[in-house]
C-alpha atoms as a printed R data frame, in Angstrom:
   type eleno elety resid chain resno      x      y       z
1  ATOM     1    CA   UNK     A     1 71.793 12.082 188.049
2  ATOM     2    CA   UNK     A     2 75.250 13.820 187.343
3  ATOM     3    CA   UNK     A     3 75.138 17.329 186.637
4  ATOM     4    CA   UNK     A     4 77.888 19.180 184.936
5  ATOM     5    CA   UNK     A     5 77.937 22.676 186.368
6  ATOM     6    CA   UNK     A     6 80.609 23.829 183.865
7  ATOM     7    CA   UNK     A     7 78.002 24.224 180.963
8  ATOM     8    CA   UNK     A     8 75.928 27.422 181.576
9  ATOM     9    CA   UNK     A     9 72.681 26.208 179.896
10 ATOM    10    CA   UNK     A    10 71.683 22.755 179.738
11 ATOM    11    CA   UNK     A    11 68.492 20.957 178.535
12 ATOM    12    CA   UNK     A    12 67.992 17.196 178.160
13 ATOM    13    CA   UNK     A    13 65.382 14.553 178.084
14 ATOM    14    CA   UNK     A    14 65.604 11.474 180.598
15 ATOM    15    CA   UNK     A    15 63.382  8.857 181.896
16 ATOM    16    CA   UNK     A    16 62.036  9.571 185.382
17 ATOM    17    CA   UNK     A    17 63.755  6.852 188.004
18 ATOM    18    CA   UNK     A    18 60.202  6.690 189.614
19 ATOM    19    CA   UNK     A    19 57.676  6.182 186.666
20 ATOM    20    CA   UNK     A    20 60.117  5.652 183.832
21 ATOM    21    CA   UNK     A    21 57.983  8.349 181.859
22 ATOM    22    CA   UNK     A    22 60.317 10.900 179.794
23 ATOM    23    CA   UNK     A    23 60.978 14.249 181.718
24 ATOM    24    CA   UNK     A    24 62.880 17.315 180.247
25 ATOM    25    CA   UNK     A    25 65.233 18.714 182.463
26 ATOM    26    CA   UNK     A    26 66.646 22.246 181.929
27 ATOM    27    CA   UNK     A    27 69.488 23.929 183.932
28 ATOM    28    CA   UNK     A    28 71.126 27.091 184.145
29 ATOM    29    CA   UNK     A    29 74.277 27.948 185.794
30 ATOM    30    CA   UNK     A    30 76.598 30.948 186.575
31 ATOM    31    CA   UNK     A    31 79.841 30.897 188.001
32 ATOM    32    CA   UNK     A    32 79.236 27.241 188.630
33 ATOM    33    CA   UNK     A    33 76.328 28.238 190.851
34 ATOM    34    CA   UNK     A    34 72.953 26.743 190.049
35 ATOM    35    CA   UNK     A    35 70.673 29.659 189.051
36 ATOM    36    CA   UNK     A    36 67.290 27.792 187.469
37 ATOM    37    CA   UNK     A    37 66.395 24.008 188.000
38 ATOM    38    CA   UNK     A    38 63.184 22.840 185.962
39 ATOM    39    CA   UNK     A    39 61.607 19.589 185.329
40 ATOM    40    CA   UNK     A    40 58.545 19.030 183.123
41 ATOM    41    CA   UNK     A    41 56.577 15.886 182.070
42 ATOM    42    CA   UNK     A    42 56.741 15.020 178.328
43 ATOM    43    CA   UNK     A    43 53.195 13.702 177.585
44 ATOM    44    CA   UNK     A    44 52.901 10.825 175.295
């Protein structure tokens, strides 16, 4: 997974590489430093 640290707040949905179920990934950066990283399963 490639992450662009020039964008301060990001949220996207991607398929898990292990189980292929969708997951929501939320990231927050400040001055190119990672402040928050959160991954949640999306139940179907």
